[in-house]
C-alpha atoms as one frame of an Amber mdcrd trajectory, in Angstrom:
protein
 -40.545 -13.876  70.092 -39.785 -12.355  66.660 -36.962 -13.882  64.703 -33.487
 -12.430  64.547 -31.396 -12.308  61.386 -29.472 -15.437  60.449 -26.519 -16.067
  58.245 -28.132 -17.462  55.097 -31.209 -15.229  55.026 -30.194 -12.914  52.196
 -28.845 -15.486  49.761 -31.263 -18.375  49.342 -29.610 -19.729  46.198 -28.376
 -23.329  46.475 -25.200 -24.310  44.644 -24.801 -28.088  44.628 -21.605 -29.650
  43.371 -22.103 -31.125  39.933 -22.246 -34.893  40.045 -24.127 -38.000  39.118
 -27.272 -39.113  40.887 -28.659 -42.279  42.392 -32.325 -43.177  42.863 -33.616
 -45.465  45.592 -37.065 -46.784  46.455 -38.887 -49.069  48.865 -41.344 -51.856
  48.032 -43.496 -50.488  50.863 -43.729 -46.904  49.605 -44.997 -45.323  46.388
 -42.167 -42.793  46.652 -38.645 -42.831  45.367 -35.869 -40.332  45.958 -32.958
 -39.202  43.819 -29.847 -37.756  45.461 -26.603 -36.276  44.215 -23.860 -38.885
  44.647 -21.282 -36.219  45.514 -23.243 -34.298  48.157 -26.050 -36.617  49.216
 -28.515 -33.790  48.695 -31.959 -34.603  47.296 -32.533 -33.600  43.668 -35.889
 -35.239  42.921 -38.866 -36.768  44.713 -41.267 -39.041  42.804 -44.447 -40.923
  43.627 -46.350 -43.591  41.731 -50.148 -43.639  41.661 -52.804 -45.332  39.558
 -52.156 -42.938  36.695 -48.380 -43.162  36.520 -45.502 -41.252  38.090 -45.463
 -37.671  39.346 -42.189 -35.968  40.187 -40.742 -32.821  41.682 -37.246 -31.522
  41.059 -35.583 -29.795  43.995 -32.219 -28.310  44.849 -31.021 -28.602  48.422
 -28.122 -27.457  50.573 -27.151 -27.599  54.253 -24.988 -25.167  56.214 -23.600
 -25.633  59.724 -22.806 -22.524  61.758 -20.028 -23.485  64.168 -17.683 -22.083
  66.792 -17.660 -18.412  67.601 -17.582 -16.355  70.757 -20.671 -16.090  72.957
 -21.939 -12.720  74.150 -25.183 -11.251  75.386 -27.267  -9.773  72.594 -28.341
  -6.148  73.235 -31.949  -7.361  73.282 -31.198 -10.357  75.478 -30.293 -13.952
  74.936 -27.062 -14.953  73.231 -25.415 -14.086  69.963 -22.170 -15.398  68.502
 -19.260 -13.505  66.980 -16.723 -14.963  64.552 -18.641 -18.113  63.703 -17.618
 -20.267  60.738 -19.965 -21.586  58.041 -19.526 -25.149  56.804 -21.451 -25.834
  53.600 -19.170 -28.321  51.836 -21.113 -31.518  52.388 -19.442 -34.543  50.793
 -20.544 -38.174  50.575 -18.047 -40.674  52.073 -19.701 -44.069  51.633 -22.519
 -45.974  50.006 -26.219 -45.996  50.850 -27.211 -48.419  53.592 -30.892 -49.439
  53.815 -32.512 -50.121  57.179 -36.156 -51.190  57.317 -37.704 -49.630  60.406
 -41.161 -51.095  59.980 -43.051 -47.823  59.863 -40.713 -46.595  57.146 -37.844
 -47.734  54.959 -34.724 -45.750  55.760 -31.658 -45.212  53.596 -28.544 -43.955
  55.374 -25.738 -42.048  53.726 -22.458 -41.208  55.473 -20.952 -37.827  54.663
 -18.857 -35.000  56.034 -19.930 -31.415  56.583 -16.828 -29.350  57.123 -14.928
 -31.090  59.920 -18.005 -32.921  61.176 -19.274 -36.391  60.345 -22.867 -36.605
  59.169 -25.241 -39.468  58.577 -28.069 -38.459  56.262 -31.337 -40.330  56.784
 -33.863 -40.570  53.954 -37.074 -42.194  55.232 -39.729 -43.413  52.803 -43.233
 -43.918  54.174 -46.135 -45.924  52.733 -48.521 -42.971  53.076 -48.127 -39.254
  52.560 -46.129 -37.288  53.400 -43.804 -39.734  51.736 -40.242 -38.565  52.449
 -38.554 -37.454  55.662 -34.961 -36.203  55.720 -32.869 -36.109  58.885 -29.199
 -35.828  59.807 -27.125 -37.252  62.654 -24.096 -35.149  63.575 -20.975 -36.605
  65.175 -17.370 -35.595  65.738 -14.239 -37.193  67.172 -12.646 -33.789  67.760
 -15.605 -31.874  69.185 -17.611 -29.137  67.458 -19.850 -26.443  68.889 -22.744
 -26.242  66.444 -24.554 -22.924  66.801 -27.122 -23.520  64.061 -28.083 -25.645
  61.085 -29.561 -24.024  57.993 -31.287 -25.679  55.062 -31.842 -24.077  51.675
 -34.346 -25.642  49.297 -35.592 -24.706  45.853 -38.785 -26.342  44.597 -38.668
 -26.035  40.820 -41.887 -24.388  39.610 -43.222 -22.021  36.969 -44.191 -18.431
  37.885 -47.871 -19.337  37.490 -47.588 -22.178  40.033 -49.934 -21.838  43.019
 -48.607 -21.484  46.573 -50.477 -22.199  49.815 -49.110 -21.777  53.344 -52.072
 -21.975  55.765 -51.917 -19.717  58.804 -49.430 -17.264  57.301 -49.595 -13.878
  55.569 -50.747 -15.303  52.262 -54.207 -15.670  50.778 -55.453 -18.964  49.399
 -54.035 -20.073  46.035 -51.493 -17.285  45.554 -49.512 -17.495  42.281 -45.767
 -17.825  42.814 -45.267 -14.669  40.769 -47.467 -12.816  43.293 -45.564 -14.265
  46.243 -42.727 -12.406  44.575 -39.120 -11.898  45.552 -39.819 -10.193  48.886
 -39.214 -12.490  51.860 -42.319 -14.079  53.358 -41.957 -15.574  56.814 -43.657
 -18.883  57.571 -44.364 -19.656  61.207 -43.204 -23.155  62.293 -44.997 -25.818
  64.332 -43.524 -24.467  67.563 -43.945 -20.811  66.678 -45.996 -17.942  68.028
 -48.529 -18.046  65.193 -50.948 -20.856  64.329 -49.178 -22.380  61.368 -47.972
 -25.902  60.694 -45.043 -24.531  58.695 -46.381 -26.414  55.669 -45.817 -24.866
  52.225 -47.501 -26.393  49.155 -46.713 -25.629  45.517 -49.136 -26.764  42.798
 -47.765 -26.773  39.262 -49.252 -28.515  36.196 -51.630 -30.645  38.247 -49.012
 -31.814  40.767 -48.753 -30.568  44.358 -45.405 -30.658  46.117 -45.161 -30.025
  49.845 -42.217 -28.733  51.840 -42.644 -29.141  55.579 -39.916 -28.174  58.094
 -41.481 -30.094  60.987 -38.636 -30.629  63.441 -40.395 -30.996  66.829 -37.557
 -30.087  69.183 -36.379 -26.639  68.061 -38.316 -23.615  66.760 -37.246 -22.922
  63.194 -37.215 -19.672  61.244 -38.629 -20.209  57.748 -38.552 -17.790  54.825
 -39.918 -18.345  51.328 -39.912 -16.266  48.158 -39.908 -16.576  44.390 -36.500
 -17.503  43.030 -35.052 -17.827  39.575 -36.315 -21.367  39.031 -39.170 -21.769
  41.480 -39.951 -21.363  45.162 -36.894 -20.709  47.313 -37.014 -21.604  51.001
 -34.461 -20.769  53.683 -34.851 -22.688  56.931 -32.884 -21.835  60.050 -33.447
 -24.870  62.258 -32.084 -23.121  65.371 -30.404 -26.361  66.321 -27.435 -26.036
  68.661 -25.348 -28.684  70.372 -21.923 -29.603  71.674 -21.095 -32.454  69.299
 -18.260 -34.597  70.657 -17.238 -38.257  71.027 -19.719 -38.623  73.882 -22.597
 -36.878  72.141 -24.152 -37.373  68.726 -27.404 -35.654  67.804 -30.058 -36.296
  65.180 -32.163 -33.464  63.781 -35.070 -33.669  61.359 -34.308 -31.366  58.439
 -37.646 -31.423  56.630 -40.386 -33.597  55.200 -41.249 -33.651  51.493 -44.215
 -34.902  49.510 -45.398 -34.969  45.901 -48.872 -35.990  44.687 -51.147 -35.676
  41.711 -53.883 -33.118  42.364 -54.243 -29.699  43.944 -54.093 -28.275  47.453
 -57.523 -29.699  48.312 -56.003 -33.191  48.314 -53.511 -32.124  50.974 -56.328
 -30.535  52.976 -58.208 -33.843  53.016 -55.107 -35.761  54.118 -53.903 -33.251
  56.706 -55.419 -34.913  59.815 -53.395 -38.050  59.057 -50.239 -36.015  58.463
 -50.709 -34.292  61.809 -51.467 -37.536  63.629 -48.245 -39.177  62.409 -46.228
 -36.378  63.988 -48.333 -36.149  67.164 -49.728 -32.726  66.262 -52.924 -33.300
  68.182 -55.268 -31.438  70.499 -57.018 -32.725  73.636 -60.243 -31.618  71.876
 -62.224 -31.617  75.126 -62.195 -28.056  76.478 -64.382 -26.993  79.393 -67.934
 -26.436  78.163 -67.940 -22.951  79.696 -65.583 -21.543  77.051 -68.010 -22.043
  74.147 -69.285 -18.669  72.990 -67.652 -17.008  76.004 -66.290 -13.500  76.359
 -62.959 -13.076  78.186 -62.265  -9.788  79.963 -58.510  -9.327  80.335 -57.951
  -7.290  83.487 -54.943  -5.323  84.663 -54.621  -4.475  88.357 -52.361  -1.494
  89.024 -50.610   0.942  86.702 -48.577   0.260  83.584 -45.989   2.783  82.411
 -45.214   3.910  78.888 -42.818   6.085  76.943 -42.754   9.815  77.735 -44.259
   9.311  81.224 -47.659   8.063  80.098 -49.557   5.668  82.362 -52.629   3.465
  82.191 -54.776   2.149  85.034 -58.381   0.893  85.143 -58.387  -0.828  88.535
 -55.979   0.069  91.329 -56.951  -2.970  93.384 -58.884  -6.191  92.891 -61.686
  -4.769  95.034 -62.227  -2.116  92.337 -62.803  -4.874  89.800 -65.233  -6.597
  92.170 -67.218  -3.363  92.360 -67.379  -3.277  88.541 -68.572  -6.848  87.967
 -72.160  -5.796  87.225 -70.968  -3.689  84.288 -68.482  -6.296  83.058 -71.058
  -9.080  83.123 -73.614  -6.775  81.534 -71.283  -6.385  78.557 -71.482 -10.148
  78.089 -68.132 -11.195  79.548 -68.215 -14.445  81.482 -64.499 -15.041  82.114
 -62.077 -12.782  83.974 -58.462 -13.210  82.888 -56.416 -11.668  85.691 -53.044
 -10.335  84.593 -50.072 -10.114  86.965 -50.080  -6.923  88.995 -48.566  -3.833
  87.345 -45.989  -2.378  87.313 -44.395  -5.082  89.485 -43.907  -7.929  88.969
 -45.677  -7.400  85.632 -45.038 -10.240  83.173 -42.214 -11.727  85.230 -41.935
 -14.154  88.109 -41.641 -12.748  91.630 -42.594 -15.755  93.758 -45.466 -18.052
  92.785 -46.249 -18.514  96.470 -46.730 -14.767  97.069 -50.185 -14.167  95.608
 -50.545 -10.643  96.990 -47.402  -9.352  95.297 -48.073 -11.303  92.104 -51.744
 -10.371  91.551 -53.119  -8.219  94.361 -54.477  -8.807  97.835 -54.972 -12.564
  98.258 -58.202 -12.196 100.223 -59.609  -9.916  97.534 -58.633 -12.421  94.851
 -60.434 -15.214  96.693 -63.466 -12.955  97.031 -63.339 -12.143  93.306 -63.356
 -15.843  92.429 -66.215 -16.580  94.834 -68.345 -13.710  93.537 -67.700 -14.646
  89.924 -68.663 -18.247  90.603 -71.875 -17.054  92.252 -72.661 -15.150  89.035
 -71.861 -18.124  86.812 -68.592 -16.493  85.736 -65.060 -17.931  85.803 -61.609
 -16.578  86.688 -58.316 -17.638  85.119 -54.870 -16.506  86.242 -52.216 -15.213
  83.865 -48.959 -16.906  84.888 -45.327 -16.594  83.832 -42.570 -19.111  83.417
 -39.810 -17.437  81.417 -37.803 -16.057  84.327 -37.449 -14.257  87.626 -36.595
 -10.587  88.070 -33.687  -9.283  90.075 -31.665  -6.069  89.939 -28.834  -7.769
  88.071 -31.066  -8.913  85.228 -32.848  -5.557  84.997 -29.587  -3.605  84.873
 -28.223  -5.936  82.211 -31.330  -5.479  80.051 -31.421  -1.689  80.482 -27.713
  -1.353  79.707 -28.188  -3.496  76.626 -30.837  -1.081  75.372 -28.948   2.106
  76.247 -25.694   0.888  74.701 -27.205  -1.102  71.863 -27.952  -0.342  68.205
 -31.532   0.799  68.911 -30.653   3.463  71.489 -30.998   6.278  68.937 -34.286
   4.952  67.538 -36.427   4.807  70.670 -38.513   7.853  69.712 -39.407   6.414
  66.308 -43.041   5.676  65.586 -43.469   1.925  65.304 -45.990   0.073  63.210
 -48.219  -2.709  64.494 -45.675  -5.187  65.851 -48.075  -8.113  65.463 -49.070
  -7.091  61.954 -45.563  -7.456  60.560 -44.245 -10.472  58.729 -42.516 -12.921
  61.074 -39.254 -12.300  59.206 -39.378  -8.554  60.068 -38.919  -7.824  63.771
 -37.566  -4.255  63.730 -40.757  -2.651  65.082 -40.988  -5.170  67.883 -37.458
  -4.597  69.159 -37.872  -0.817  69.280 -41.116  -1.183  71.240 -39.531  -3.831
  73.470 -36.570  -1.557  74.221 -38.867   1.262  75.303 -40.808  -1.154  77.492
 -37.638  -2.187  79.343 -36.745   1.416  80.150 -40.356   2.297  81.059 -40.671
  -0.482  83.630 -37.069  -0.825  84.856 -37.358   1.568  87.856 -40.449  -0.236
  89.130 -38.930  -3.674  88.612 -35.775  -2.663  90.494 -37.808  -1.357  93.409
 -39.671  -4.627  93.870 -36.958  -7.201  93.235 -33.858  -8.356  95.155 -30.328
  -7.570  94.045 -29.903 -11.232  93.122 -32.600 -13.878  93.205 -31.901 -16.486
  95.894 -33.066 -19.173  93.450 -29.857 -18.705  91.483 -27.797 -19.949  94.414
 -30.316 -22.548  95.591 -31.114 -24.096  92.187 -28.436 -23.164  89.633 -29.587
 -25.821  87.148 -32.984 -24.151  86.859 -31.411 -21.354  84.820 -30.089 -21.039
  81.279 -26.431 -20.035  81.064 -23.677 -19.409  78.581 -20.679 -21.741  78.408
 -18.935 -19.815  81.198 -21.850 -20.299  83.586 -23.237 -16.758  83.365 -27.029
 -16.793  83.660 -28.733 -15.800  80.412 -32.050 -14.092  79.868 -33.986 -11.600
  77.821 -34.550  -9.279  80.766 -35.051 -11.804  83.554 -32.881 -14.576  84.927
 -34.169 -17.167  82.470 -35.671 -20.387  83.746 -35.079 -23.403  81.544 -38.510
 -25.004  81.277 -36.789 -28.168  80.071 -35.266 -28.875  83.497 -37.210 -31.718
  85.183 -36.702 -30.390  88.710 -37.911 -26.935  87.719 -40.902 -28.517  85.951
 -41.934 -30.238  89.185 -41.584 -26.948  91.061 -43.730 -25.115  88.512 -46.424
 -27.785  88.332 -46.831 -27.931  92.097 -46.867 -24.113  92.302 -49.724 -23.967
  89.809 -51.727 -26.628  91.620 -51.264 -24.736  94.868 -52.593 -21.553  93.228
 -55.768 -23.440  92.321 -56.080 -24.886  95.817 -55.668 -21.496  97.483 -57.789
 -19.357  95.151 -60.269 -21.813  93.548 -59.450 -20.171  90.201 -60.628 -21.947
  87.064 -57.372 -22.373  85.191 -54.504 -20.538  83.605 -53.315 -18.524  80.676
 -49.601 -19.297  80.333 -47.743 -16.245  79.089 -44.884 -16.576  76.586 -43.666
 -20.089  77.485 -41.229 -20.083  74.533 -39.952 -16.556  75.231 -36.385 -17.612
  76.075 -35.448 -18.065  72.441 -31.765 -18.882  72.814 -29.532 -21.845  73.563
 -28.716 -23.023  77.067 -25.028 -23.948  77.215 -25.124 -25.190  80.810 -23.280
 -28.525  81.203 -26.494 -30.529  81.611 -28.227 -28.922  78.577 -25.513 -28.429
  75.959 -25.956 -31.842  74.326 -29.059 -30.289  72.695 -28.751 -26.644  73.699
 -31.637 -25.062  71.756 -34.320 -27.495  72.955 -35.022 -25.257  75.934 -37.628
 -22.958  74.292 -39.833 -26.009  73.678 -39.152 -27.535  77.082 -42.629 -26.334
  77.996 -44.241 -28.897  75.653 -43.666 -31.986  77.837 -44.153 -29.817  80.928
 -47.678 -28.878  79.853 -48.554 -32.440  78.819 -47.753 -33.669  82.326 -49.311
 -30.643  83.961 -52.598 -31.175  82.134 -52.960 -34.536  83.851 -52.241 -32.976
  87.252 -54.586 -30.034  86.776 -57.506 -32.027  85.385 -57.208 -34.487  88.276
 -57.503 -31.595  90.713 -60.194 -29.651  88.825 -61.631 -31.497  85.804 -63.163
 -28.420  84.153 -60.080 -26.211  84.612 -58.828 -24.335  81.550 -55.354 -24.613
  80.033 -54.711 -21.714  77.667 -51.461 -20.339  76.298 -50.112 -17.548  74.169
 -48.272 -19.298  71.314 -50.571 -20.645  68.609 -48.100 -23.120  67.107 -49.165
 -26.734  66.770 -46.769 -28.137  69.363 -48.290 -25.802  71.963 -51.788 -27.099
  71.155 -51.028 -30.675  72.235 -51.934 -30.004  75.858 -54.003 -26.833  75.640
 -57.749 -26.320  75.628 -57.266 -23.022  73.849 -54.571 -20.842  72.273 -54.067
 -17.172  71.431 -54.593 -15.638  67.993 -51.345 -13.825  67.224 -51.577 -15.330
  63.752 -54.714 -13.243  63.121 -53.369  -9.837  64.170 -51.938  -8.969  60.757
 -55.479  -9.220  59.385 -56.481  -6.049  61.247 -54.270  -3.770  59.169 -54.759
  -5.914  56.056 -58.525  -5.326  56.183 -58.724  -1.815  57.649 -55.435  -0.167
  56.688 -55.273   2.878  54.444 -52.262   1.622  52.502 -52.724  -0.259  49.206
 -53.671  -3.900  49.670 -50.817  -6.397  49.551 -51.520  -8.553  46.507 -50.349
 -11.683  48.308 -52.208 -11.002  51.554 -55.851 -10.961  52.628 -57.623  -8.233
  50.653 -61.306  -8.432  51.615 -63.891 -10.340  53.648 -63.958 -13.263  51.229
 -60.196 -13.702  51.578 -60.643 -13.375  55.359 -63.138 -16.244  55.459 -61.014
 -18.460  53.235 -57.905 -17.682  55.278 -59.738 -18.634  58.491 -61.015 -21.841
  56.953 -57.544 -22.812  55.731 -55.858 -21.944  59.016 -58.425 -23.918  61.019
 -58.426 -26.882  58.618 -54.671 -27.220  59.157 -54.753 -26.975  62.942 -54.800
 -30.119  65.072 -58.348 -31.482  65.030 -60.417 -30.015  67.861 -58.219 -26.951
  68.430 -59.789 -23.854  69.964 -58.563 -20.297  69.381 -59.412 -17.235  71.478
 -59.827 -14.162  69.282 -59.052 -10.548  70.062 -58.311  -7.266  68.372 -57.371
  -5.387  71.583 -55.259  -7.223  74.175 -52.672  -5.964  76.619 -50.060  -6.971
  74.023 -51.569  -4.949  71.167 -52.044  -2.076  73.641 -48.579  -2.065  75.197
 -46.346  -1.974  72.134 -47.587   0.989  70.008 -46.787   4.566  70.983 -49.169
   6.595  73.123 -52.214   7.821  71.231 -52.279   4.806  68.919 -52.574   2.003
  71.430 -56.215   1.095  70.868 -57.521  -0.141  67.545 -60.053   2.708  67.770
 -57.098   5.127  67.754 -55.557   3.438  64.720 -58.744   3.126  62.638 -62.232
   4.633  62.596 -64.605   3.597  65.365 -67.087   2.269  62.815 -64.429   0.065
  61.223 -63.250  -1.282  64.589 -66.822  -2.096  65.647 -67.271  -4.060  62.422
 -63.970  -5.853  62.857 -64.889  -6.824  66.423 -68.192  -8.185  65.108 -66.320
 -10.161  62.440 -64.063 -11.774  65.046 -67.083 -12.413  67.261 -68.537 -14.562
  64.465 -65.592 -16.955  64.740 -65.296 -20.187  66.693 -63.764 -19.907  70.145
 -64.034 -17.255  72.882 -63.660 -13.535  72.253 -61.192 -11.633  74.445 -60.987
  -7.905  75.202 -58.408  -5.971  77.228 -60.032  -3.787  79.837 -60.880  -0.434
  78.267 -61.068  -1.779  74.740 -64.847  -1.935  75.008 -65.256   1.846  74.828
 -67.431   2.825  71.877 -68.601  -0.706  71.124 -70.532  -1.613  74.255 -73.712
  -2.274  72.283 -71.959  -4.561  69.799 -70.278  -6.523  72.583 -73.356  -6.924
  74.758 -75.529  -7.878  71.784 -73.090 -10.312  70.204 -71.820 -11.872  73.432
 -75.390 -12.155  74.688 -76.404 -14.008  71.539 -73.340 -16.243  71.788 -74.223
 -17.095  75.392 -77.851 -17.825  74.486 -76.729 -20.155  71.693 -73.460 -21.402
  73.202 -74.042 -24.861  71.733 -73.732 -23.341  68.254 -70.237 -22.090  69.101
 -69.133 -25.561  70.205 -68.558 -26.477  66.557 -67.206 -24.665  63.516 -69.214
 -22.183  61.495 -69.720 -22.585  57.768 -68.568 -19.603  55.737 -70.594 -18.480
  52.729 -68.051 -17.176  50.220 -70.311 -17.236  47.148 -73.556 -15.353  47.906
 -71.973 -11.878  48.079 -70.548 -10.808  44.704 -68.628  -7.887  46.234 -66.499
 -10.099  48.474 -66.843  -7.542  51.288 -69.283  -9.396  53.551 -68.268 -11.874
  56.217 -71.088 -14.441  56.277 -70.886 -17.178  58.909 -73.684 -19.721  59.282
 -74.346 -21.876  62.346 -77.084 -24.386  62.981 -78.032 -26.859  65.669 -81.343
 -28.506  66.458 -84.085 -26.219  65.142 -82.022 -23.018  65.381 -80.077 -21.309
  62.626 -77.904 -18.259  63.175 -76.180 -16.167  60.516 -73.639 -13.432  61.248
 -73.062 -10.918  58.458 -70.554  -8.062  58.734 -69.630  -5.518  56.068 -65.866
  -5.015  56.230 -65.877  -2.246  53.637 -66.771   1.396  54.075 -69.305   1.190
  51.246 -72.932   0.063  51.249 -73.463  -3.553  50.256 -76.540  -5.682  49.574
 -77.488  -8.434  51.991 -77.946 -11.668  50.007 -81.641 -12.478  49.533 -81.264
 -15.839  51.271 -80.677 -14.043  54.599 -83.480 -11.481  54.499 -86.941 -13.060
  54.383 -87.910 -15.175  57.375 -84.990 -14.145  59.565 -85.156 -12.230  62.860
 -82.567  -9.503  63.413 -80.735  -9.846  66.753 -77.764  -7.504  66.370 -78.122
  -4.936  63.610 -76.469  -1.621  62.775 -76.675   0.164  59.435 -79.470  -2.029
  58.044 -81.988  -0.453  55.660 -84.127  -3.105  54.024 -81.724  -5.279  52.093
 -78.954  -2.678  52.206 -76.132  -2.907  54.726 -74.210   0.304  55.325 -70.445
   0.486  55.280 -69.144  -1.376  58.351 -72.705  -2.483  59.086 -73.561  -5.516
  61.224 -76.453  -7.930  60.687 -76.823 -10.971  62.955 -80.046 -12.930  62.476
 -81.722 -16.124  63.690 -84.610 -18.336  62.686 -86.216 -21.470  64.006
């Protein structure tokens, strides 16, 4: 879910109290840390290597958002009025070292407003060298609504910034990052970023990594007066009282001699320390595969527009020859539209949830006979009832966006993660479009609320929270058991081949129920342990079943065979848009290849990403007439972009109907991928040097005696195919090829051997 505004977002300047400093070190670590003796805030990080000492000056501050009055936000979840900000952190005692074996910890007691704080500085023997955490306690009791960290990394304007997986090209100068906010997706976020930000200045690379594993942070960076400014909203919330203390990791810091390539080489070890891993053993049938995302029923859109490709599952069965002929080998079956849509009705009621159960079983059987697979799109964020629908609709109609619903919105997935205005307008329209159909299918109040009250997120008064459903708390162990068994039963009854889990972190708000309030904002990531356990259950039942989810963040990759590519959607407009290129973003095919390499290098080892340019998400949110990429850009450009994404590792997904106008590209490319599926089981090598224009995507794959090269022109102008890929190669998929010339948006896929 896009971020909301937070209190410290506009002013990222840190004002530490003037004071003396103290430096401490460990005999087991090359690092040492300097802190302000008045505030306990870090002012310098140093590391010793074989050439001497490297250092990084920083300025740091912490703010606690406390108290306030809870109310439902107009777009769902909770917001707080009349909160108080505590930023006056003060040291109250001396440093106390504790050797923990894996690290050497130094503890500093302090106060933050009316709360007691223990600051933890942990020095490690290997990089990243320094971890900073805080334990909060109170004898009086404090409701903490959020913790915010501000950090300035001192650097010159010509310093180089890298933030893999975000809207920044490789090696961007700090002066080009500029003073406009740039959102950085965190390890638990929707996009495939580690949250790592590296600054290289005068041969030294400093890393800032907000890597708290229990809450989903909001991270913003920009150029400040003295370097790189970062504002981190940890989205930590808890009832701190004599019976409950809580520790939260603030961030991890590192400084080393060398450039960003040194961090790239070390990244697998960084990720392993913090359990940012992947199972790295997906079902073999996903390699090179095409996923056809199918909607059964009718979806409804603003101004009485509707969309329907298949009224019933039997209509899809009748179309399987065409679908398979296009090269698709996996059917991803969405929940039935318009009800229950992307909401829970009853996992046990297959007919209401997806379509006629007998037809679904027949679809699976027929697909298996063809060598195809079927995965079910499942929900876990909440259950619909009339109360939740009315609350959501009233929030829209009486909220601040009510007068903006007819505005044209931009690509909601192409915006920076710190800018969510387009999303919330589109979301508000969606609620009103679907509300009548949701009311008609759902009960006045879900019986689960009475039967299992602890399954739901609530405010402090016990009122059930939600975005537009009654929100399940995926952190609740009893609910987790219910969900896991429901999913296993779906496999037993349908023989489906796995799941795509929709929006498991969608309930992006605190749960203040009595059982959850000791760490109230952990609920959005409650799905992480759920999926780890569920993977064991599912693989025991069906070893080659697929686990696939929507968020691309690293924490969501721990249990998944494959993740979505929301992090790539901004590239569509960046490459094809008519507006001037953003100097800090991806500007051409060469930047595209480097961005992909960096993003993938900083994913957990073995991660798989499913790529798309048209999904039900990209289709649903824009206004009518601009829903398909082919309606937003020229058909030639969209065909080329599809071919570029088809060159990438991992399956290629298409929402039903998105294939119009590119059937030949899909059938040719997906057919070649199927024929050489083993080549898509490992990463391609990008050629970023052979094309002087920078406009050609060139991806090379080899295995055994076969070589395959995919070349796509992402510009509208003719470009020359590099000589190395002309003589001795056999064209397999080719459009716009004339000798060695490749027309604007031309495609040239070749093999040899």
